[in-house]
All heavy atoms as TSV, in Angstrom:
chain	resi	resn	atom	element	x	y	z
A	1	MET	N	N	9.673	-8.841	23.818
A	1	MET	CA	C	10.391	-7.694	23.283
A	1	MET	C	C	10.784	-7.967	21.836
A	1	MET	O	O	11.206	-9.052	21.491
A	1	MET	CB	C	11.618	-7.403	24.130
A	1	MET	CG	C	12.432	-6.265	23.624
A	1	MET	SD	S	13.504	-5.660	24.931
A	1	MET	CE	C	14.073	-4.212	24.126
A	2	ASN	N	N	10.643	-6.965	20.979
A	2	ASN	CA	C	11.014	-7.097	19.580
A	2	ASN	C	C	12.523	-7.127	19.415
A	2	ASN	O	O	13.265	-6.540	20.198
A	2	ASN	CB	C	10.453	-5.938	18.755
A	2	ASN	CG	C	8.961	-6.038	18.580
A	2	ASN	OD1	O	8.391	-7.109	18.677
A	2	ASN	ND2	N	8.324	-4.921	18.328
A	3	ALA	N	N	12.958	-7.801	18.364
A	3	ALA	CA	C	14.379	-7.807	18.029
A	3	ALA	C	C	14.786	-6.420	17.541
A	3	ALA	O	O	13.952	-5.619	17.132
A	3	ALA	CB	C	14.641	-8.853	16.958
A	4	SER	N	N	16.074	-6.155	17.581
A	4	SER	CA	C	16.590	-4.860	17.110
A	4	SER	C	C	16.305	-4.693	15.627
A	4	SER	O	O	16.309	-5.661	14.872
A	4	SER	CB	C	18.092	-4.783	17.335
A	4	SER	OG	O	18.374	-4.805	18.717
A	5	PRO	N	N	16.094	-3.444	15.194
A	5	PRO	CA	C	15.870	-3.182	13.770
A	5	PRO	C	C	17.075	-3.637	12.942
A	5	PRO	O	O	18.213	-3.591	13.391
A	5	PRO	CB	C	15.714	-1.668	13.700
A	5	PRO	CG	C	15.310	-1.261	15.075
A	5	PRO	CD	C	15.985	-2.220	15.985
A	6	LYS	N	N	16.798	-4.040	11.720
A	6	LYS	CA	C	17.852	-4.515	10.817
A	6	LYS	C	C	17.755	-3.771	9.488
A	6	LYS	O	O	16.729	-3.198	9.151
A	6	LYS	CB	C	17.675	-6.003	10.573
A	6	LYS	CG	C	17.785	-6.831	11.836
A	6	LYS	CD	C	17.985	-8.275	11.516
A	6	LYS	CE	C	18.081	-9.174	12.699
A	6	LYS	NZ	N	18.608	-8.741	13.898
A	7	GLY	N	N	18.844	-3.789	8.742
A	7	GLY	CA	C	18.847	-3.228	7.401
A	7	GLY	C	C	18.689	-1.720	7.350
A	7	GLY	O	O	18.012	-1.206	6.476
A	8	TRP	N	N	19.317	-1.007	8.280
A	8	TRP	CA	C	19.209	0.454	8.298
A	8	TRP	C	C	19.637	1.036	6.960
A	8	TRP	O	O	20.633	0.620	6.381
A	8	TRP	CB	C	20.087	1.049	9.393
A	8	TRP	CG	C	19.592	0.782	10.769
A	8	TRP	CD1	C	20.090	-0.133	11.644
A	8	TRP	CD2	C	18.513	1.440	11.449
A	8	TRP	NE1	N	19.389	-0.083	12.825
A	8	TRP	CE2	C	18.408	0.878	12.728
A	8	TRP	CE3	C	17.619	2.442	11.092
A	8	TRP	CZ2	C	17.460	1.286	13.650
A	8	TRP	CZ3	C	16.675	2.850	12.012
A	8	TRP	CH2	C	16.603	2.273	13.281
A	9	ARG	N	N	18.872	2.008	6.465
A	9	ARG	CA	C	19.235	2.683	5.222
A	9	ARG	C	C	18.643	4.080	5.200
A	9	ARG	O	O	17.712	4.379	5.924
A	9	ARG	CB	C	18.774	1.889	4.008
A	9	ARG	CG	C	17.270	1.781	3.889
A	9	ARG	CD	C	16.883	0.912	2.699
A	9	ARG	NE	N	15.481	0.991	2.443
A	9	ARG	CZ	C	14.541	0.234	2.993
A	9	ARG	NH1	N	14.895	-0.676	3.876
A	9	ARG	NH2	N	13.281	0.371	2.681
A	10	LYS	N	N	19.211	4.922	4.332
A	10	LYS	CA	C	18.644	6.253	4.130
A	10	LYS	C	C	18.417	6.444	2.646
A	10	LYS	O	O	18.975	5.723	1.820
A	10	LYS	CB	C	19.518	7.351	4.715
A	10	LYS	CG	C	20.865	7.528	4.089
A	10	LYS	CD	C	21.616	8.660	4.766
A	10	LYS	CE	C	22.975	8.862	4.132
A	10	LYS	NZ	N	23.623	10.038	4.649
A	11	SER	N	N	17.624	7.397	2.314
A	11	SER	CA	C	17.275	7.653	0.931
A	11	SER	C	C	18.513	7.971	0.102
A	11	SER	O	O	19.416	8.663	0.563
A	11	SER	CB	C	16.298	8.825	0.847
A	11	SER	OG	O	16.110	9.219	-0.492
A	12	THR	N	N	18.533	7.491	-1.112
A	12	THR	CA	C	19.637	7.824	-2.012
A	12	THR	C	C	19.615	9.297	-2.375
A	12	THR	O	O	20.620	9.847	-2.814
A	12	THR	CB	C	19.585	6.986	-3.302
A	12	THR	OG1	O	18.316	7.183	-3.927
A	12	THR	CG2	C	19.785	5.517	-3.003
A	13	TYR	N	N	18.487	9.970	-2.181
A	13	TYR	CA	C	18.386	11.397	-2.448
A	13	TYR	C	C	19.134	12.226	-1.404
A	13	TYR	O	O	19.356	13.404	-1.593
A	13	TYR	CB	C	16.926	11.850	-2.472
A	13	TYR	CG	C	16.152	11.309	-3.637
A	13	TYR	CD1	C	15.255	10.271	-3.457
A	13	TYR	CD2	C	16.320	11.834	-4.910
A	13	TYR	CE1	C	14.534	9.763	-4.520
A	13	TYR	CE2	C	15.600	11.331	-5.983
A	13	TYR	CZ	C	14.715	10.297	-5.784
A	13	TYR	OH	O	14.017	9.806	-6.842
A	14	THR	N	N	19.507	11.632	-0.277
A	14	THR	CA	C	20.115	12.393	0.816
A	14	THR	C	C	21.572	12.031	1.056
A	14	THR	O	O	22.116	12.373	2.089
A	14	THR	CB	C	19.327	12.176	2.123
A	14	THR	OG1	O	19.402	10.788	2.470
A	14	THR	CG2	C	17.898	12.616	1.993
A	15	GLN	N	N	22.228	11.395	0.143
A	15	GLN	CA	C	23.605	10.945	0.363
A	15	GLN	C	C	24.559	12.084	0.687
A	15	GLN	O	O	25.511	11.896	1.421
A	15	GLN	CB	C	24.113	10.163	-0.846
A	15	GLN	CG	C	23.391	8.856	-1.057
A	15	GLN	CD	C	23.500	7.901	0.116
A	15	GLN	OE1	O	24.521	7.828	0.794
A	15	GLN	NE2	N	22.434	7.184	0.396
A	16	GLN	N	N	24.348	13.271	0.168
A	16	GLN	CA	C	25.244	14.400	0.416
A	16	GLN	C	C	24.739	15.316	1.523
A	16	GLN	O	O	25.376	16.296	1.859
A	16	GLN	CB	C	25.454	15.202	-0.868
A	16	GLN	CG	C	26.012	14.380	-2.013
A	16	GLN	CD	C	27.347	13.729	-1.675
A	16	GLN	OE1	O	28.201	14.335	-1.050
A	16	GLN	NE2	N	27.516	12.486	-2.067
A	17	GLU	N	N	23.599	15.033	2.088
A	17	GLU	CA	C	22.994	15.875	3.126
A	17	GLU	C	C	23.430	15.404	4.512
A	17	GLU	O	O	23.816	14.264	4.699
A	17	GLU	CB	C	21.472	15.830	3.029
A	17	GLU	CG	C	20.931	16.295	1.699
A	17	GLU	CD	C	21.189	17.764	1.439
A	17	GLU	OE1	O	21.152	18.563	2.388
A	17	GLU	OE2	O	21.431	18.106	0.282
A	18	THR	N	N	23.320	16.307	5.494
A	18	THR	CA	C	23.683	15.934	6.863
A	18	THR	C	C	22.467	15.827	7.776
A	18	THR	O	O	22.575	15.298	8.866
A	18	THR	CB	C	24.665	16.956	7.458
A	18	THR	OG1	O	24.062	18.246	7.418
A	18	THR	CG2	C	25.972	16.967	6.687
A	19	ALA	N	N	21.327	16.331	7.370
A	19	ALA	CA	C	20.113	16.269	8.202
A	19	ALA	C	C	19.217	15.164	7.665
A	19	ALA	O	O	18.248	15.415	6.964
A	19	ALA	CB	C	19.387	17.610	8.185
A	20	CYS	N	N	19.566	13.932	7.970
A	20	CYS	CA	C	18.862	12.785	7.412
A	20	CYS	C	C	18.391	11.847	8.517
A	20	CYS	O	O	18.892	11.868	9.630
A	20	CYS	CB	C	19.781	11.994	6.496
A	20	CYS	SG	S	20.536	12.969	5.209
A	21	VAL	N	N	17.462	11.016	8.141
A	21	VAL	CA	C	17.040	9.929	9.012
A	21	VAL	C	C	17.295	8.622	8.285
A	21	VAL	O	O	17.401	8.583	7.061
A	21	VAL	CB	C	15.559	10.033	9.426
A	21	VAL	CG1	C	15.317	11.273	10.252
A	21	VAL	CG2	C	14.648	9.990	8.224
A	22	GLU	N	N	17.397	7.560	9.064
A	22	GLU	CA	C	17.549	6.216	8.513
A	22	GLU	C	C	16.337	5.397	8.931
A	22	GLU	O	O	15.760	5.625	9.994
A	22	GLU	CB	C	18.802	5.543	9.069
A	22	GLU	CG	C	20.074	6.203	8.635
A	22	GLU	CD	C	21.290	5.558	9.276
A	22	GLU	OE1	O	21.307	5.412	10.517
A	22	GLU	OE2	O	22.211	5.212	8.537
A	23	VAL	N	N	15.999	4.437	8.094
A	23	VAL	CA	C	14.872	3.553	8.372
A	23	VAL	C	C	15.391	2.130	8.439
A	23	VAL	O	O	16.184	1.708	7.595
A	23	VAL	CB	C	13.797	3.671	7.264
A	23	VAL	CG1	C	12.656	2.701	7.512
A	23	VAL	CG2	C	13.285	5.083	7.168
A	24	GLY	N	N	14.941	1.414	9.453
A	24	GLY	CA	C	15.294	0.005	9.594
A	24	GLY	C	C	14.042	-0.847	9.661
A	24	GLY	O	O	12.964	-0.361	10.009
A	25	ARG	N	N	14.180	-2.100	9.316
A	25	ARG	CA	C	13.051	-3.033	9.388
A	25	ARG	C	C	12.934	-3.614	10.794
A	25	ARG	O	O	13.936	-3.930	11.430
A	25	ARG	CB	C	13.243	-4.176	8.401
A	25	ARG	CG	C	13.188	-3.752	6.951
A	25	ARG	CD	C	13.310	-4.956	6.011
A	25	ARG	NE	N	14.390	-5.879	6.369
A	25	ARG	CZ	C	15.629	-5.802	5.921
A	25	ARG	NH1	N	15.992	-4.827	5.135
A	25	ARG	NH2	N	16.522	-6.697	6.284
A	26	THR	N	N	11.702	-3.752	11.251
A	26	THR	CA	C	11.434	-4.458	12.505
A	26	THR	C	C	10.503	-5.619	12.187
A	26	THR	O	O	9.961	-5.710	11.075
A	26	THR	CB	C	10.761	-3.554	13.556
A	26	THR	OG1	O	9.471	-3.166	13.082
A	26	THR	CG2	C	11.599	-2.312	13.850
A	27	GLN	N	N	10.291	-6.455	13.152
A	27	GLN	CA	C	9.410	-7.601	12.962
A	27	GLN	C	C	8.002	-7.159	12.587
A	27	GLN	O	O	7.353	-7.770	11.746
A	27	GLN	CB	C	9.377	-8.435	14.234
A	27	GLN	CG	C	8.552	-9.686	14.123
A	27	GLN	CD	C	8.635	-10.509	15.386
A	27	GLN	OE1	O	9.376	-10.211	16.310
A	27	GLN	NE2	N	7.859	-11.565	15.427
A	28	ASP	N	N	7.537	-6.061	13.183
A	28	ASP	CA	C	6.165	-5.610	12.984
A	28	ASP	C	C	6.019	-4.379	12.105
A	28	ASP	O	O	4.916	-3.942	11.847
A	28	ASP	CB	C	5.526	-5.291	14.342
A	28	ASP	CG	C	5.473	-6.509	15.250
A	28	ASP	OD1	O	5.353	-7.627	14.731
A	28	ASP	OD2	O	5.578	-6.321	16.468
A	29	GLY	N	N	7.127	-3.747	11.667
A	29	GLY	CA	C	6.993	-2.511	10.906
A	29	GLY	C	C	8.331	-1.886	10.580
A	29	GLY	O	O	9.161	-2.484	9.923
A	30	ALA	N	N	8.536	-0.664	11.098
A	30	ALA	CA	C	9.758	0.082	10.783
A	30	ALA	C	C	10.266	0.816	12.012
A	30	ALA	O	O	9.533	1.066	12.959
A	30	ALA	CB	C	9.479	1.089	9.666
A	31	ALA	N	N	11.552	1.167	11.960
A	31	ALA	CA	C	12.185	1.986	12.992
A	31	ALA	C	C	12.853	3.164	12.297
A	31	ALA	O	O	13.320	3.039	11.163
A	31	ALA	CB	C	13.219	1.171	13.761
A	32	VAL	N	N	12.911	4.299	12.969
A	32	VAL	CA	C	13.494	5.516	12.397
A	32	VAL	C	C	14.474	6.106	13.400
A	32	VAL	O	O	14.182	6.167	14.593
A	32	VAL	CB	C	12.388	6.553	12.062
A	32	VAL	CG1	C	12.992	7.814	11.464
A	32	VAL	CG2	C	11.355	5.953	11.119
A	33	ARG	N	N	15.638	6.552	12.893
A	33	ARG	CA	C	16.641	7.185	13.759
A	33	ARG	C	C	17.343	8.311	13.013
A	33	ARG	O	O	17.312	8.397	11.784
A	33	ARG	CB	C	17.668	6.171	14.259
A	33	ARG	CG	C	18.585	5.647	13.182
A	33	ARG	CD	C	19.534	4.606	13.720
A	33	ARG	NE	N	20.381	4.074	12.647
A	33	ARG	CZ	C	21.170	3.041	12.790
A	33	ARG	NH1	N	21.244	2.409	13.951
A	33	ARG	NH2	N	21.902	2.616	11.773
A	34	ASP	N	N	17.994	9.179	13.758
A	34	ASP	CA	C	18.757	10.308	13.220
A	34	ASP	C	C	20.138	9.796	12.789
A	34	ASP	O	O	20.846	9.185	13.590
A	34	ASP	CB	C	18.894	11.373	14.312
A	34	ASP	CG	C	19.609	12.633	13.867
A	34	ASP	OD1	O	20.269	12.630	12.814
A	34	ASP	OD2	O	19.507	13.627	14.594
A	35	THR	N	N	20.535	10.074	11.562
A	35	THR	CA	C	21.839	9.594	11.092
A	35	THR	C	C	23.002	10.245	11.819
A	35	THR	O	O	24.064	9.649	11.935
A	35	THR	CB	C	22.023	9.822	9.576
A	35	THR	OG1	O	21.881	11.206	9.306
A	35	THR	CG2	C	21.037	9.037	8.771
A	36	LYS	N	N	22.816	11.477	12.303
A	36	LYS	CA	C	23.907	12.175	12.986
A	36	LYS	C	C	24.036	11.768	14.443
A	36	LYS	O	O	25.072	11.991	15.055
A	36	LYS	CB	C	23.710	13.689	12.909
A	36	LYS	CG	C	23.892	14.229	11.507
A	36	LYS	CD	C	23.955	15.739	11.485
A	36	LYS	CE	C	22.749	16.367	12.123
A	36	LYS	NZ	N	22.728	17.825	12.051
A	37	ASP	N	N	22.995	11.175	15.020
A	37	ASP	CA	C	23.028	10.820	16.439
A	37	ASP	C	C	22.385	9.455	16.647
A	37	ASP	O	O	21.368	9.312	17.304
A	37	ASP	CB	C	22.302	11.887	17.266
A	37	ASP	CG	C	22.552	11.730	18.751
A	37	ASP	OD1	O	23.380	10.884	19.150
A	37	ASP	OD2	O	21.913	12.467	19.517
A	38	ARG	N	N	23.000	8.454	16.072
A	38	ARG	CA	C	22.449	7.094	16.155
A	38	ARG	C	C	22.355	6.587	17.585
A	38	ARG	O	O	21.482	5.793	17.909
A	38	ARG	CB	C	23.295	6.156	15.310
A	38	ARG	CG	C	23.181	6.465	13.840
A	38	ARG	CD	C	24.077	5.565	13.018
A	38	ARG	NE	N	23.912	5.864	11.611
A	38	ARG	CZ	C	24.906	5.893	10.751
A	38	ARG	NH1	N	26.135	5.630	11.142
A	38	ARG	NH2	N	24.671	6.177	9.489
A	39	SER	N	N	23.231	7.068	18.444
A	39	SER	CA	C	23.220	6.605	19.834
A	39	SER	C	C	22.012	7.128	20.614
A	39	SER	O	O	21.727	6.645	21.703
A	39	SER	CB	C	24.514	7.022	20.537
A	39	SER	OG	O	24.581	8.434	20.640
A	40	ALA	N	N	21.291	8.093	20.057
A	40	ALA	CA	C	20.097	8.632	20.731
A	40	ALA	C	C	18.929	7.656	20.685
A	40	ALA	O	O	17.927	7.864	21.353
A	40	ALA	CB	C	19.690	9.962	20.101
A	41	GLY	N	N	19.060	6.611	19.896
A	41	GLY	CA	C	18.006	5.614	19.818
A	41	GLY	C	C	17.135	5.795	18.590
A	41	GLY	O	O	17.508	6.488	17.645
A	42	TYR	N	N	15.988	5.179	18.627
A	42	TYR	CA	C	15.083	5.194	17.484
A	42	TYR	C	C	13.660	5.042	17.984
A	42	TYR	O	O	13.421	4.680	19.135
A	42	TYR	CB	C	15.427	4.061	16.507
A	42	TYR	CG	C	15.453	2.692	17.139
A	42	TYR	CD1	C	14.286	1.932	17.270
A	42	TYR	CD2	C	16.635	2.159	17.634
A	42	TYR	CE1	C	14.309	0.679	17.858
A	42	TYR	CE2	C	16.672	0.913	18.228
A	42	TYR	CZ	C	15.508	0.169	18.329
A	42	TYR	OH	O	15.528	-1.063	18.915
A	43	PHE	N	N	12.708	5.350	17.097
A	43	PHE	CA	C	11.315	5.062	17.428
A	43	PHE	C	C	10.799	4.053	16.426
A	43	PHE	O	O	11.340	3.905	15.323
A	43	PHE	CB	C	10.450	6.327	17.476
A	43	PHE	CG	C	10.208	6.989	16.149
A	43	PHE	CD1	C	9.139	6.606	15.355
A	43	PHE	CD2	C	11.030	8.006	15.710
A	43	PHE	CE1	C	8.909	7.219	14.142
A	43	PHE	CE2	C	10.804	8.635	14.499
A	43	PHE	CZ	C	9.738	8.238	13.705
A	44	THR	N	N	9.790	3.307	16.822
A	44	THR	CA	C	9.243	2.271	15.958
A	44	THR	C	C	7.784	2.565	15.612
A	44	THR	O	O	7.098	3.300	16.330
A	44	THR	CB	C	9.321	0.888	16.625
A	44	THR	OG1	O	8.582	0.909	17.840
A	44	THR	CG2	C	10.763	0.491	16.890
A	45	THR	N	N	7.358	2.001	14.498
A	45	THR	CA	C	5.973	2.087	14.062
A	45	THR	C	C	5.509	0.696	13.673
A	45	THR	O	O	6.329	-0.181	13.366
A	45	THR	CB	C	5.811	3.003	12.832
A	45	THR	OG1	O	6.415	2.373	11.704
A	45	THR	CG2	C	6.415	4.365	13.056
A	46	THR	N	N	4.217	0.507	13.664
A	46	THR	CA	C	3.674	-0.741	13.140
A	46	THR	C	C	3.716	-0.684	11.624
A	46	THR	O	O	3.884	0.393	11.035
A	46	THR	CB	C	2.216	-0.952	13.591
A	46	THR	OG1	O	1.406	0.068	12.986
A	46	THR	CG2	C	2.076	-0.910	15.107
A	47	GLY	N	N	3.534	-1.801	10.986
A	47	GLY	CA	C	3.482	-1.818	9.537
A	47	GLY	C	C	2.363	-0.948	8.996
A	47	GLY	O	O	2.527	-0.245	7.998
A	48	GLN	N	N	1.219	-0.965	9.662
A	48	GLN	CA	C	0.073	-0.159	9.230
A	48	GLN	C	C	0.378	1.335	9.367
A	48	GLN	O	O	0.063	2.128	8.475
A	48	GLN	CB	C	-1.162	-0.527	10.045
A	48	GLN	CG	C	-2.421	0.156	9.575
A	48	GLN	CD	C	-3.652	-0.313	10.355
A	48	GLN	OE1	O	-3.543	-0.920	11.409
A	48	GLN	NE2	N	-4.816	-0.020	9.824
A	49	GLN	N	N	0.994	1.733	10.476
A	49	GLN	CA	C	1.362	3.140	10.660
A	49	GLN	C	C	2.372	3.584	9.611
A	49	GLN	O	O	2.275	4.671	9.058
A	49	GLN	CB	C	1.957	3.353	12.061
A	49	GLN	CG	C	0.966	3.212	13.172
A	49	GLN	CD	C	1.655	3.139	14.528
A	49	GLN	OE1	O	2.758	2.603	14.658
A	49	GLN	NE2	N	0.995	3.668	15.546
A	50	TRP	N	N	3.367	2.737	9.339
A	50	TRP	CA	C	4.390	3.088	8.360
A	50	TRP	C	C	3.779	3.224	6.971
A	50	TRP	O	O	4.101	4.154	6.233
A	50	TRP	CB	C	5.517	2.050	8.373
A	50	TRP	CG	C	6.665	2.455	7.521
A	50	TRP	CD1	C	7.067	1.878	6.358
A	50	TRP	CD2	C	7.551	3.557	7.734
A	50	TRP	NE1	N	8.155	2.541	5.842
A	50	TRP	CE2	C	8.474	3.570	6.675
A	50	TRP	CE3	C	7.659	4.515	8.737
A	50	TRP	CZ2	C	9.486	4.520	6.575
A	50	TRP	CZ3	C	8.671	5.464	8.636
A	50	TRP	CH2	C	9.571	5.458	7.563
A	51	ALA	N	N	2.900	2.314	6.596
A	51	ALA	CA	C	2.241	2.384	5.291
A	51	ALA	C	C	1.425	3.666	5.163
A	51	ALA	O	O	1.435	4.317	4.111
A	51	ALA	CB	C	1.358	1.154	5.073
A	52	ALA	N	N	0.734	4.056	6.226
A	52	ALA	CA	C	-0.054	5.296	6.200
A	52	ALA	C	C	0.858	6.515	6.059
A	52	ALA	O	O	0.544	7.454	5.321
A	52	ALA	CB	C	-0.903	5.411	7.467
A	53	PHE	N	N	2.002	6.509	6.733
A	53	PHE	CA	C	2.954	7.612	6.629
A	53	PHE	C	C	3.503	7.715	5.206
A	53	PHE	O	O	3.540	8.797	4.617
A	53	PHE	CB	C	4.094	7.419	7.634
A	53	PHE	CG	C	5.217	8.390	7.466
A	53	PHE	CD1	C	5.056	9.716	7.842
A	53	PHE	CD2	C	6.428	8.002	6.925
A	53	PHE	CE1	C	6.092	10.633	7.688
A	53	PHE	CE2	C	7.466	8.899	6.762
A	53	PHE	CZ	C	7.293	10.219	7.138
A	54	ILE	N	N	3.939	6.605	4.646
A	54	ILE	CA	C	4.480	6.600	3.288
A	54	ILE	C	C	3.427	7.079	2.291
A	54	ILE	O	O	3.716	7.872	1.392
A	54	ILE	CB	C	5.017	5.203	2.906
A	54	ILE	CG1	C	6.208	4.833	3.787
A	54	ILE	CG2	C	5.385	5.135	1.429
A	54	ILE	CD1	C	7.383	5.772	3.715
A	55	ASP	N	N	2.200	6.640	2.457
A	55	ASP	CA	C	1.122	7.093	1.584
A	55	ASP	C	C	0.926	8.606	1.692
A	55	ASP	O	O	0.766	9.297	0.687
A	55	ASP	CB	C	-0.185	6.376	1.926
A	55	ASP	CG	C	-1.313	6.794	1.026
A	55	ASP	OD1	O	-1.219	6.582	-0.213
A	55	ASP	OD2	O	-2.314	7.350	1.540
A	56	ALA	N	N	0.985	9.127	2.905
A	56	ALA	CA	C	0.829	10.569	3.106
A	56	ALA	C	C	1.963	11.351	2.442
A	56	ALA	O	O	1.741	12.401	1.846
A	56	ALA	CB	C	0.765	10.891	4.604
A	57	VAL	N	N	3.179	10.841	2.530
A	57	VAL	CA	C	4.319	11.499	1.881
A	57	VAL	C	C	4.134	11.482	0.366
A	57	VAL	O	O	4.293	12.517	-0.294
A	57	VAL	CB	C	5.642	10.817	2.263
A	57	VAL	CG1	C	6.799	11.313	1.405
A	57	VAL	CG2	C	5.947	11.024	3.746
A	58	LYS	N	N	3.776	10.334	-0.182
A	58	LYS	CA	C	3.641	10.213	-1.623
A	58	LYS	C	C	2.504	11.040	-2.201
A	58	LYS	O	O	2.534	11.402	-3.373
A	58	LYS	CB	C	3.448	8.751	-1.997
A	58	LYS	CG	C	4.710	7.936	-1.845
A	58	LYS	CD	C	4.479	6.495	-2.250
A	58	LYS	CE	C	5.758	5.693	-2.186
A	58	LYS	NZ	N	5.533	4.291	-2.603
A	59	THR	N	N	1.498	11.325	-1.403
A	59	THR	CA	C	0.355	12.105	-1.894
A	59	THR	C	C	0.408	13.556	-1.421
A	59	THR	O	O	-0.601	14.268	-1.450
A	59	THR	CB	C	-0.978	11.453	-1.463
A	59	THR	OG1	O	-1.008	11.322	-0.040
A	59	THR	CG2	C	-1.148	10.087	-2.117
A	60	ASP	N	N	1.591	14.016	-0.976
A	60	ASP	CA	C	1.843	15.417	-0.610
A	60	ASP	C	C	0.914	15.954	0.489
A	60	ASP	O	O	0.583	17.129	0.498
A	60	ASP	CB	C	1.754	16.331	-1.840
A	60	ASP	CG	C	2.842	16.031	-2.850
A	60	ASP	OD1	O	3.958	15.699	-2.428
A	60	ASP	OD2	O	2.565	16.132	-4.068
A	61	ARG	N	N	0.535	15.121	1.419
A	61	ARG	CA	C	-0.332	15.609	2.502
A	61	ARG	C	C	0.415	16.401	3.556
A	61	ARG	O	O	-0.189	16.971	4.443
A	61	ARG	CB	C	-1.079	14.448	3.134
A	61	ARG	CG	C	-2.165	13.924	2.198
A	61	ARG	CD	C	-3.046	12.933	2.855
A	61	ARG	NE	N	-2.278	11.724	3.059
A	61	ARG	CZ	C	-2.815	10.565	3.363
A	61	ARG	NH1	N	-4.110	10.451	3.553
A	61	ARG	NH2	N	-2.066	9.503	3.520
A	62	PHE	N	N	1.744	16.498	3.458
A	62	PHE	CA	C	2.519	17.271	4.411
A	62	PHE	C	C	2.897	18.639	3.869
A	62	PHE	O	O	3.531	19.414	4.535
A	62	PHE	CB	C	3.770	16.524	4.854
A	62	PHE	CG	C	3.460	15.284	5.643
A	62	PHE	CD1	C	3.740	14.022	5.126
A	62	PHE	CD2	C	2.885	15.366	6.893
A	62	PHE	CE1	C	3.461	12.884	5.856
A	62	PHE	CE2	C	2.591	14.235	7.623
A	62	PHE	CZ	C	2.881	12.988	7.099
A	63	ASP	N	N	2.539	18.924	2.646
A	63	ASP	CA	C	2.862	20.229	2.047
A	63	ASP	C	C	1.882	21.305	2.483
A	63	ASP	O	O	0.765	21.116	2.748
A	63	ASP	CB	C	2.861	20.138	0.513
A	63	ASP	CG	C	4.103	19.390	0.040
A	63	ASP	OD1	O	5.065	19.271	0.801
A	63	ASP	OD2	O	4.073	18.930	-1.127
């Protein structure tokens, strides 16, 4: 079993917003959770999946 995610953070662009997610580091990649409902848990991705997601965001493939 993987260790719990560490270093949870959210984007500095969302400091005043209420609909945000936080990202934490895992041994193999990243974890994502809702800032308003942290007790609901989180989902994890591999490093490769996270890199592909970040690349898609940066290249506007979700627009």
